[in-house]
N, C-alpha and C positions, 0 to 999 in steps of 0.2 A: 565679794563678801557681803555687800549690801543686799543683794538678791537672796542670799542664804538667810540672813536675818529676817527678811520679809516673809520668806516661806515658813520659817519657824514661828514667827508671830501669827501668821494666818492659821497655821496648824493648831496653835494653842487656842486661838479664838474659836475655831471649829470644835475643838475638844471641850472647851468650857460651855459653849452653846449646846452641844449634844448632852453633856452631863446635866446642865440646868433643865433642859427639856425632859430628860429621863426622870429626874427627881420630881419635877412638876407633874408628869404623867403618873408616877408611882403614888404620890400623895393624893392625886385626883381619884385614882382607883380605890385607894384606901378610904377616902371620904365617901365615895359611893357605896362601898361595902358597909361602912358604919351606918349609913342611912337605911339600907335595906336589911341589915342584920336583925333588927328588932321588928320588922314588918311581918305580922302573923298572917300568912296567906290561908292557913287551914283552920282558922277559928270558925266556930259555929256562926252561921249567918244570923243576922238580927232582923226582926220584922216579919213580914209575911212571905218568907222564902219558900219556894216550892222545889222539891227534888225533881230533876228533869231526866234522870236516867234510872233504869231499873236493871237489876242483875238477872241473868238467866240462870236459874237454879233448878232445872228439871233433873231430878236424880235418876230418872228412868231413861234419859237420853243416851244413846250409844255414842261411841267416838265418831262414827260417821255423821250422825246428826249434828254433833258439835262442830265438826269440820265444815260441814255445809253451812252452818250458822256463822262460823268464822268468816268464810268467804262471802257470804251473803251480806253481812253487816259490815265487814271490813275492819273488824277490831282484832 
C-alpha cells in the first residue's frame, strides 16, 4: 500500500511539473509575440538608404527569356 501511495505521489508531482512548465512556455511565447507584434519591419528606411534590387520589367521578353532569367538569377 505504501508503494502505491508513493507512485501516485510521484505521478502527481510529474503532472504538476509538466503543467507548470507548459504554462510557463505558453506565457513566454505570448510575451515574445507581444514584443514583436508592434515591430514594423516594412517601414520606409530612414537616412541615406539605397535600393539594392531592381525588378526586371522588359515587356518584350518572351516566356523563354524569362525562364532563362529565372534559372540564371535563381529567383
